[in-house]
NUTOR-232331 format. One record per residue (C-alpha): x, y, z; residue number from 1; chain. Coordinates in steps of 0.02 Angstrom, whole numbers, padded with zeros to 5 digits. Each point is the difference from the previous one (the first is absolute). Layout:
NUTOR-232331
      px      py      pz  seq  mol
       X       Y       Z  NUM    A
...
END
This chain:
NUTOR-232331
      px      py      pz  seq  mol
  -03307  -00542  -00453    1    A
   00068   00156   00089    2    A
  -00072  -00060   00166    3    A
   00088  -00167  -00025    4    A
   00166   00085  -00033    5    A
  -00020   00107   00155    6    A
  -00044  -00152   00103    7    A
   00158  -00095  -00047    8    A
   00106   00158   00008    9    A
  -00047   00010   00184   10    A
   00062  -00179   00022   11    A
   00168   00041  -00078   12    A
   00016   00162   00099   13    A
  -00034  -00097   00160   14    A
   00137  -00125  -00044   15    A
   00121   00142  -00038   16    A
  -00045   00080   00167   17    A
   00040  -00162   00091   18    A
   00166  -00014  -00093   19    A
   00052   00178   00043   20    A
  -00051  -00030   00181   21    A
   00104  -00159   00006   22    A
   00153   00090  -00069   23    A
  -00021   00144   00122   24    A
  -00006  -00122   00145   25    A
   00178  -00054  -00037   26    A
   00063   00175   00042   27    A
  -00133   00077   00111   28    A
  -00021  -00144   00123   29    A
   00167  -00024   00090   30    A
   00061  -00176   00030   31    A
  -00014  -00052   00182   32    A
   00174  -00008   00077   33    A
   00010  -00144   00122   34    A
   00146  -00032   00119   35    A
   00082  -00170  -00021   36    A
   00115  -00125   00085   37    A
   00169  -00044  -00071   38    A
  -00021  -00178   00063   39    A
  -00170  -00029  -00082   40    A
   00018  -00156  -00110   41    A
  -00161   00038  -00096   42    A
   00081   00150  -00085   43    A
   00174  -00073  -00020   44    A
  -00022  -00085  -00170   45    A
   00123   00041  -00140   46    A
  -00054   00138  -00119   47    A
  -00033  -00083  -00168   48    A
   00008   00139  -00129   49    A
  -00024  -00120  -00146   50    A
  -00189  -00021   00006   51    A
  -00085  -00148  -00085   52    A
  -00136   00118  -00062   53    A
   00069   00179  -00012   54    A
  -00120   00147  -00003   55    A
   00004   00021  -00189   56    A
  -00047  -00183  -00025   57    A
  -00138   00017   00129   58    A
  -00073   00140  -00106   59    A
   00006  -00107  -00156   60    A
  -00080  -00152   00082   61    A
  -00133   00087   00105   62    A
  -00049   00143  -00117   63    A
   00056  -00026  -00179   64    A
  -00034  -00187  -00015   65    A
  -00180   00008   00067   66    A
  -00037   00154  -00105   67    A
   00067  -00077  -00161   68    A
  -00089  -00166   00027   69    A
  -00165   00085   00043   70    A
   00019   00105  -00156   71    A
   00030  -00158  -00103   72    A
  -00155  -00084   00070   73    A
  -00116   00152  -00007   74    A
   00052   00074  -00168   75    A
   00084  -00145  -00089   76    A
  -00117  -00142   00047   77    A
  -00165   00078   00054   78    A
   00015   00163  -00098   79    A
  -00089   00092   00140   80    A
   00063   00176   00035   81    A
  -00115   00019   00151   82    A
   00072  -00158   00077   83    A
   00177   00064  -00028   84    A
  -00043   00167   00079   85    A
  -00075  -00080   00154   86    A
   00146  -00120   00016   87    A
   00123   00144  -00012   88    A
  -00097   00103   00127   89    A
  -00010  -00144   00121   90    A
   00184  -00046  -00016   91    A
   00051   00182   00025   92    A
  -00111   00020   00153   93    A
   00065  -00161   00077   94    A
   00182   00052  -00023   95    A
  -00019   00180   00056   96    A
  -00104  -00041   00154   97    A
   00127  -00132   00050   98    A
   00141   00124  -00026   99    A
  -00084   00126   00114  100    A
  -00032  -00126   00139  101    A
   00177  -00070  -00015  102    A
   00090   00167   00007  103    A
  -00105   00063   00146  104    A
   00025  -00159   00101  105    A
   00187  -00012  -00032  106    A
   00031   00178   00059  107    A
  -00115  -00005   00151  108    A
   00056  -00170   00066  109    A
   00187   00015  -00034  110    A
   00037  -00184   00029  111    A
   00183  -00046  -00017  112    A
   00051  -00117  -00140  113    A
   00092  -00164   00036  114    A
   00159   00081  -00071  115    A
  -00012   00163   00099  116    A
   00163  -00019   00096  117    A
   00095  -00036  -00160  118    A
  -00072   00161  -00072  119    A
   00035   00096   00160  120    A
   00182  -00056   00017  121    A
   00012   00044   00187  122    A
   00154   00097   00052  123    A
   00126  -00089   00110  124    A
   00047   00165   00082  125    A
  -00044  -00014   00185  126    A
  -00037   00187   00019  127    A
  -00122  -00002  -00147  128    A
  -00087  -00153   00068  129    A
  -00021   00077   00172  130    A
  -00070   00161  -00075  131    A
  -00135  -00096  -00093  132    A
  -00040  -00121   00141  133    A
  -00155  -00008   00108  134    A
  -00023  -00137   00130  135    A
  -00179  -00050   00038  136    A
  -00036  -00147   00113  137    A
   00178  -00059  -00017  138    A
  -00012  -00005  -00190  139    A
   00119   00106  -00104  140    A
  -00090   00099  -00135  141    A
   00091   00102  -00131  142    A
  -00048   00142  -00116  143    A
   00055   00031  -00179  144    A
   00146   00103   00066  145    A
   00096  -00162   00019  146    A
  -00016  -00041  -00186  147    A
   00136   00036  -00128  148    A
  -00090  -00068  -00153  149    A
  -00083   00090  -00145  150    A
  -00148   00103   00069  151    A
  -00112  -00048  -00147  152    A
   00035  -00185   00028  153    A
  -00033   00019   00186  154    A
  -00166   00088  -00033  155    A
  -00050  -00137  -00122  156    A
   00046  -00125   00135  157    A
  -00143   00070   00105  158    A
  -00136  -00049  -00124  159    A
  -00021  -00186   00023  160    A
  -00187  -00004   00040  161    A
  -00077  -00043  -00111  162    A
   00077  -00066  -00161  163    A
  -00031   00120  -00144  164    A
   00063  -00127  -00127  165    A
  -00130  -00124   00062  166    A
  -00146   00121   00013  167    A
   00029   00075  -00173  168    A
   00029  -00167  -00084  169    A
  -00164  -00067   00068  170    A
  -00091   00164  -00038  171    A
   00044  -00018  -00184  172    A
   00008  -00188  -00025  173    A
  -00148  -00044   00112  174    A
  -00106   00125  -00096  175    A
   00051  -00085  -00162  176    A
  -00039  -00169   00079  177    A
  -00176   00060   00040  178    A
  -00017   00071  -00175  179    A
   00060  -00161  -00081  180    A
  -00108  -00106   00116  181    A
  -00153   00098  -00054  182    A
   00037  -00021  -00184  183    A
   00027  -00188   00022  184    A
  -00153  -00025   00112  185    A
   00106  -00100   00123  186    A
  -00143  -00016   00126  187    A
  -00140  -00048  -00121  188    A
  -00024  -00166   00094  189    A
   00077  -00106  -00139  190    A
   00159  -00026   00100  191    A
   00124   00021  -00143  192    A
   00172  -00004   00080  193    A
   00092   00063  -00155  194    A
  -00095   00164   00006  195    A
   00032   00018   00186  196    A
   00187  -00031  -00019  197    A
   00010   00127  -00141  198    A
  -00082   00132   00109  199    A
   00109  -00049   00148  200    A
   00172   00030  -00077  201    A
   00003   00189   00032  202    A
  -00023  -00036   00186  203    A
   00143  -00125  -00004  204    A
   00112   00131  -00079  205    A
  -00050   00127   00133  206    A
   00035  -00129   00135  207    A
   00173  -00029  -00073  208    A
   00036   00186   00010  209    A
  -00057   00005   00180  210    A
   00102  -00152   00051  211    A
   00153   00073  -00086  212    A
  -00003   00139   00131  213    A
   00021  -00131   00136  214    A
   00135  -00088  -00100  215    A
   00095   00164  -00021  216    A
  -00027   00040   00186  217    A
  -00079   00169  -00037  218    A
  -00156  -00040   00103  219    A
  -00074  -00106   00138  220    A
  -00136  -00128  -00037  221    A
  -00136   00111   00074  222    A
   00051   00142  -00117  223    A
  -00029  -00113  -00150  224    A
  -00163  -00072   00068  225    A
  -00077   00171   00033  226    A
   00062   00064  -00169  227    A
  -00086  -00146  -00084  228    A
  -00164   00031   00092  229    A
   00003   00186  -00041  230    A
   00038  -00032  -00184  231    A
  -00136  -00132  -00020  232    A
  -00123   00107   00096  233    A
   00022   00155  -00107  234    A
   00000  -00106  -00159  235    A
  -00163  -00081   00052  236    A
  -00079   00167   00044  237    A
   00055   00082  -00163  238    A
  -00058  -00149  -00105  239    A
  -00173  -00004   00078  240    A
  -00026   00185  -00036  241    A
   00002  -00038  -00186  242    A
  -00044  -00186  -00017  243    A
  -00126  -00125   00071  244    A
   00057  -00135   00123  245    A
   00086  -00152  -00075  246    A
  -00149  -00114   00034  247    A
  -00117   00113  -00101  248    A
  -00054  -00070  -00170  249    A
   00053   00167  -00077  250    A
   00167   00009   00091  251    A
   00092   00023  -00165  252    A
  -00094   00162  -00036  253    A
   00044   00170   00076  254    A
  -00141   00100   00077  255    A
  -00083   00103  -00136  256    A
  -00122   00101   00105  257    A
   00083   00165  -00045  258    A
  -00024  -00036  -00185  259    A
  -00190  -00005   00016  260    A
END
């Protein structure tokens, strides 16, 4: 029993380590500062500050909802504490690993958001513009010195790639979709569409969150696509660490090798 506790304690410590690393990345890895053009139409969208899915709602939908529903299934329906523990470990790993990858990529790439110029609010003063201007190949490039907007908003405007809303929503909801698909045996070769649709709805919700970022003009389509792939990838990896593949006859059961 003590060896089992130590084994799972190492899992939780590893997840905490990944979380701390992800949080440190936001301050220790500086955001890449790219020069920009004032006539670039791709970054001239209006800045929509009324988001369809604000950050607090993203947390509810991608973290709290999957956790509560997995708890309901594992403890309320199946009455299996081991299943609940594995589901919670897997969900946590999926979310934290996605968070780390997302933060690191955003800071190192520094891609400008579609609304960057609206955040920047370029000065109309000719002297300021000249001081921040560099001409390369006949193209006028400007630095942040030309901006008069809020520095925090400008910095956030440099984190378009890739969409954190999309990656985190798929990390949480895709994991729950895998979990639900396993419990319903969606790939047991009986072809029951109702089960498949029930397991599919978390992915539809995650897709809605991702598409809302395009609707609000906070991201480009490639930001959302890559965010989706990262979220699904980490969810798949985390799920398979603790559960069999969905085509396995025992796909509804968590691995119990450590209990032996």
